BANUZA-539263 format. One line per field, with one value per residue (C-alpha): residue number from 1; residue in three letters; x, y, z. Coordinates in steps of 0.25 Angstrom, whole numbers, m for minus. Example, Ala and Ser with C-alpha at 12.3 -4.5 7.8 and 13.67 -1.06 7.14 Angstrom:
BEGIN
seq <- (1, 2)
type <- (Ala, Ser)
x <- (49, 55)
y <- (m18, m4)
z <- (31, 29)
***
This chain:
BEGIN
seq <- (1, 2, 3, 4, 5, 6, 7, 8, 9, 10, 11, 12, 13, 14, 15, 16, 17, 18, 19, 20, 21, 22, 23, 24, 25, 26, 27, 28, 29, 30, 31, 32, 33, 34, 35, 36, 37, 38, 39, 40, 41, 42, 43, 44, 45, 46, 47, 48, 49, 50, 51, 52, 53, 54, 55, 56, 57, 58, 59, 60, 61, 62, 63, 64, 65, 66, 67, 68, 69, 70, 71, 72, 73, 74, 75, 76, 77, 78, 79, 80, 81, 82, 83, 84, 85, 86, 87, 88, 89, 90, 91, 92, 93, 94, 95, 96, 97, 98, 99, 100, 101, 102, 103, 104, 105, 106, 107, 108, 109, 110, 111, 112, 113, 114, 115, 116, 117, 118, 119, 120, 121, 122, 123, 124, 125, 126, 127, 128, 129, 130, 131, 132, 133, 134, 135, 136, 137, 138, 139, 140, 141, 142, 143, 144, 145, 146, 147, 148, 149, 150, 151, 152, 153, 154, 155, 156, 157, 158, 159, 160, 161, 162, 163, 164, 165, 166, 167, 168, 169, 170, 171, 172, 173, 174, 175, 176, 177, 178, 179, 180, 181, 182, 183, 184, 185, 186, 187, 188, 189, 190, 191, 192, 193, 194, 195, 196, 197, 198, 199, 200, 201, 202, 203, 204, 205, 206, 207, 208, 209, 210, 211, 212, 213, 214, 215, 216, 217, 218, 219, 220, 221, 222, 223, 224, 225, 226, 227, 228, 229, 230, 231, 232, 233, 234, 235, 236, 237, 238, 239, 240, 241, 242, 243, 244, 245, 246, 247, 248, 249, 250, 251, 252, 253, 254, 255, 256, 257, 258, 259, 260, 261, 262, 263, 264, 265, 266, 267, 268, 269, 270, 271, 272, 273, 274, 275, 276, 277, 278, 279, 280, 281, 282, 283, 284, 285, 286, 287, 288, 289, 290, 291, 292, 293, 294, 295, 296, 297, 298, 299, 300, 301, 302, 303, 304, 305, 306, 307, 308, 309, 310, 311, 312, 313, 314, 315, 316, 317, 318, 319, 320, 321, 322, 323, 324, 325, 326, 327)
type <- (Met, Ser, Arg, Lys, Phe, Tyr, Ser, Tyr, Ser, Leu, Ile, Val, Ile, Val, Leu, Phe, Val, Leu, Leu, Ser, Ala, Ser, Phe, Leu, Thr, Ser, Ser, Ser, Leu, Val, Lys, Lys, Thr, Gly, Thr, Ser, Asp, Asp, Asp, Gly, Trp, Tyr, Tyr, Leu, Pro, Ala, Tyr, Pro, Asn, Tyr, Ser, Pro, Gln, Gly, Leu, Pro, Asp, Phe, Asp, Gln, Lys, Gln, Asp, Asn, Trp, Lys, Ala, His, Lys, Gly, Ile, Tyr, Arg, Leu, Ile, Gly, Gly, Leu, Trp, Asn, Phe, Cys, Ala, Pro, Ser, Ser, Leu, Ala, Asp, Ile, Phe, Trp, Trp, Phe, Asp, Ser, Lys, His, Glu, Asp, Pro, Asn, Gly, Phe, Pro, Gly, Asp, Gly, Val, Asp, Ser, Tyr, Pro, Leu, Val, Arg, Asp, Leu, Asn, Ala, Pro, Gly, Thr, Pro, Thr, Pro, Gly, Pro, Ser, Thr, Asp, Asp, His, Asn, Phe, Asn, Asn, Val, Asn, Asp, Met, Glu, Thr, Arg, Trp, Arg, Leu, Gly, Arg, Gly, Gly, Lys, Glu, Leu, Ile, Glu, Ser, Leu, Ala, Trp, Tyr, Thr, Asn, Thr, Asn, Phe, Cys, Gln, Tyr, Pro, Leu, Leu, Arg, Leu, Ser, Ala, Gly, Thr, Trp, Ala, Lys, His, Leu, Glu, Gln, Gly, Ala, Asn, Gln, Trp, Ile, Gln, Asp, Ala, Gly, Leu, Gln, Asp, His, Tyr, Arg, Val, Glu, Ala, Ile, Trp, Lys, Pro, Asp, Phe, Ser, Leu, Ile, Ala, Asp, Arg, Leu, Gln, Asn, Asn, Cys, Gly, Val, Met, Leu, Asn, Leu, Leu, Leu, Tyr, Asn, Ser, Asp, Ala, Ile, Leu, Phe, Asp, Thr, Phe, Leu, Gly, His, Tyr, Val, Ala, Val, Ala, Gly, Ile, Asn, Pro, Asn, Gly, Ser, Leu, Ala, Leu, Ser, Asp, Pro, Phe, Gln, Asn, Glu, Ala, Asn, Pro, Thr, Pro, Thr, Ala, Leu, Asp, His, Asn, Asp, Ala, Asn, Val, Val, Ser, Tyr, Asp, Ile, Tyr, Ala, Val, Asn, Phe, Ser, Ser, Pro, Phe, Pro, Asp, Lys, Ser, Ser, Trp, Trp, Ile, Pro, Glu, Tyr, Phe, Asp, Phe, Gly, Ile, Lys, Arg, Leu, Gly, Gly, Ile, Pro, Gln, Phe, Ala, Leu, Ile, Val, Ser, Glu, Ile, Asp)
x <- (238, 241, 251, 244, 240, 232, 239, 231, 234, 223, 220, 206, 200, 189, 189, 203, 200, 188, 197, 209, 211, 216, 221, 232, 229, 236, 245, 251, 256, 271, 274, 287, 289, 299, 314, 325, 340, 343, 355, 351, 340, 340, 330, 329, 337, 331, 332, 329, 320, 311, 312, 318, 316, 318, 307, 294, 281, 269, 256, 244, 233, 230, 220, 210, 220, 210, 204, 188, 184, 176, 179, 187, 175, 171, 183, 183, 194, 208, 221, 229, 239, 251, 257, 258, 262, 273, 278, 277, 287, 297, 296, 297, 309, 316, 312, 318, 331, 333, 327, 336, 340, 340, 325, 313, 298, 291, 304, 297, 308, 304, 317, 315, 303, 300, 290, 284, 278, 263, 258, 250, 239, 240, 250, 264, 268, 278, 280, 282, 282, 275, 285, 286, 290, 280, 271, 259, 265, 263, 249, 241, 227, 222, 222, 213, 215, 204, 209, 220, 212, 217, 230, 239, 251, 263, 255, 243, 250, 257, 244, 240, 252, 251, 236, 232, 218, 218, 216, 221, 208, 197, 186, 193, 188, 201, 206, 213, 227, 240, 244, 258, 259, 253, 263, 274, 269, 265, 279, 286, 277, 279, 294, 292, 284, 295, 305, 313, 311, 326, 329, 319, 315, 302, 302, 289, 293, 284, 288, 300, 311, 315, 330, 325, 318, 330, 340, 331, 329, 343, 346, 336, 325, 310, 303, 288, 282, 268, 264, 253, 246, 246, 237, 242, 230, 220, 211, 209, 216, 229, 236, 228, 231, 244, 251, 263, 274, 287, 300, 308, 319, 323, 332, 336, 336, 321, 314, 307, 304, 291, 285, 271, 260, 249, 255, 265, 269, 283, 278, 263, 260, 261, 248, 247, 249, 261, 268, 268, 280, 291, 298, 286, 289, 285, 295, 288, 298, 294, 301, 300, 299, 306, 296, 284, 270, 268, 282, 275, 273, 285, 297, 296, 285, 282, 275, 269, 266, 253, 246, 232, 228, 223, 233, 247, 248, 260, 265, 269, 278, 273, 278, 289, 290, 304, 309, 324, 332, 340, 355)
y <- (370, 380, 375, 381, 371, 371, 366, 357, 349, 340, 328, 324, 324, 314, 315, 310, 298, 294, 295, 287, 273, 266, 269, 264, 260, 270, 258, 257, 271, 273, 285, 293, 301, 302, 307, 303, 302, 298, 304, 316, 322, 337, 345, 359, 364, 367, 380, 382, 394, 388, 376, 366, 354, 361, 365, 366, 358, 366, 360, 365, 358, 370, 380, 380, 379, 373, 375, 375, 378, 369, 355, 356, 360, 345, 340, 351, 359, 356, 359, 366, 376, 367, 378, 389, 378, 373, 388, 391, 379, 385, 400, 396, 387, 399, 408, 399, 399, 413, 415, 416, 402, 405, 409, 400, 400, 410, 419, 431, 433, 434, 438, 432, 437, 425, 419, 431, 431, 431, 434, 422, 426, 413, 410, 410, 395, 392, 407, 414, 425, 427, 423, 418, 404, 402, 389, 398, 407, 395, 395, 400, 393, 407, 413, 404, 403, 412, 412, 422, 432, 436, 431, 421, 414, 408, 397, 405, 417, 409, 404, 418, 422, 409, 411, 397, 394, 407, 414, 428, 427, 422, 425, 416, 401, 395, 381, 379, 378, 387, 389, 388, 402, 408, 400, 405, 419, 419, 413, 425, 435, 430, 431, 445, 450, 444, 453, 441, 441, 443, 431, 419, 414, 406, 397, 390, 378, 368, 354, 355, 345, 336, 340, 355, 353, 345, 356, 368, 361, 357, 372, 375, 380, 379, 370, 368, 357, 356, 341, 337, 325, 313, 300, 289, 281, 292, 290, 305, 317, 309, 323, 333, 344, 349, 350, 359, 354, 359, 351, 349, 339, 332, 320, 323, 308, 309, 312, 324, 328, 337, 347, 344, 353, 342, 328, 325, 311, 310, 317, 316, 318, 334, 342, 353, 363, 356, 358, 374, 371, 370, 359, 349, 344, 331, 330, 319, 312, 307, 300, 306, 300, 306, 300, 309, 304, 319, 323, 336, 341, 335, 326, 319, 316, 310, 297, 295, 309, 312, 303, 303, 292, 282, 286, 292, 303, 307, 321, 328, 340, 349, 363, 368, 382, 384, 395, 398, 408, 418, 418)
z <- (m212, m201, m191, m180, m169, m156, m143, m134, m122, m116, m125, m123, m136, m137, m153, m152, m144, m153, m166, m161, m167, m155, m141, m131, m117, m107, m102, m116, m116, m115, m107, m111, m99, m87, m85, m93, m90, m105, m111, m121, m112, m111, m102, m100, m88, m74, m67, m53, m54, m58, m68, m59, m68, m81, m90, m82, m85, m83, m84, m93, m85, m75, m72, m84, m96, m105, m118, m117, m131, m140, m139, m127, m118, m120, m112, m102, m109, m115, m107, m117, m110, m115, m123, m112, m101, m110, m113, m98, m96, m106, m101, m86, m89, m96, m85, m74, m82, m80, m66, m53, m50, m36, m36, m34, m38, m29, m26, m32, m42, m57, m64, m78, m86, m94, m83, m75, m62, m66, m52, m50, m40, m32, m20, m25, m28, m22, m19, m10, m20, m33, m44, m59, m55, m45, m49, m49, m59, m69, m66, m54, m52, m47, m61, m69, m84, m90, m105, m102, m94, m80, m72, m79, m75, m83, m92, m93, m97, m107, m112, m114, m122, m131, m133, m128, m131, m138, m124, m130, m139, m131, m141, m151, m150, m156, m153, m139, m137, m141, m155, m158, m164, m151, m142, m150, m149, m135, m131, m138, m132, m118, m120, m126, m114, m105, m112, m116, m132, m134, m125, m130, m144, m147, m159, m164, m172, m179, m182, m172, m174, m161, m163, m162, m150, m144, m148, m142, m129, m127, m129, m118, m126, m122, m131, m133, m141, m147, m148, m158, m152, m161, m160, m169, m167, m171, m184, m184, m178, m175, m171, m163, m153, m148, m134, m130, m122, m117, m119, m106, m111, m123, m128, m142, m144, m144, m131, m125, m111, m111, m101, m105, m99, m100, m97, m86, m88, m82, m69, m69, m54, m52, m55, m66, m55, m50, m63, m61, m52, m63, m54, m58, m72, m80, m91, m100, m109, m123, m134, m148, m161, m174, m184, m183, m187, m192, m198, m204, m189, m182, m185, m171, m161, m147, m150, m136, m130, m125, m115, m119, m109, m120, m130, m130, m141, m149, m149, m162, m159, m170, m164, m154, m147, m143, m133, m133, m127, m135, m132)
***
């Protein structure tokens, strides 16, 4: 069987509900979120211009970033820009590392090419000048997503590069989401187009070990995971879909802090547009388990990951994309 998979994000699948054997009430769900002062935690460092909290936490629920083909028309579309949103977190963070620390969003200075000023048509936010770190350079609502046609800011540009929803091939009615192969190719092409191919390395790793993730994050690499969703109570289809997240922090003893582009449990109040300000983050903390129900896919998993409302789903980390600087 091919190891290609499709990445989706909005988990509103009626079939899944019908085939689940039992449900939990929402009051019985245990949420593994919040900040931690425990020994052993490591978070990607903050940079003043402009990742003031550490890794950004951009949100995928913006504009019309949905798949509308096939069955997804029945539910009004499927939010599925998790891959480009998570990749934007990582590229923005690296870009901030190399920008003038005395600068600020809207100063009009774009000195490092990994994230470019994409000339958003709206009023510069916060401004006063157009700039690579303006909030509306992440996404500007004046440029509606039109399957890759027309103006695009950072997340939409990365969606084009990574061929999300097969936007590069609009006549192909293939399944929605972002293939792992296209994610890797798009990340490499973006880096090359920025003239930084000698400065960064992109690795695509299936069945990534937790120790590898911990090592790379502690060495200040950007790490994305694709979490295969798992319902232990389902009669059929106990695993389905997949969701990309970025890793903001890690405790090698067995916990992760995620920049999740879909759910924000540690800090649920800000809107999706608020998250275009890299100062607005929700680092959701989850305990991991080293006895995976699918050892062929991963040696570890997150038992209580996705809040489905009536059921908390597990997350199986089947794939990682790692971006690291070359010394």
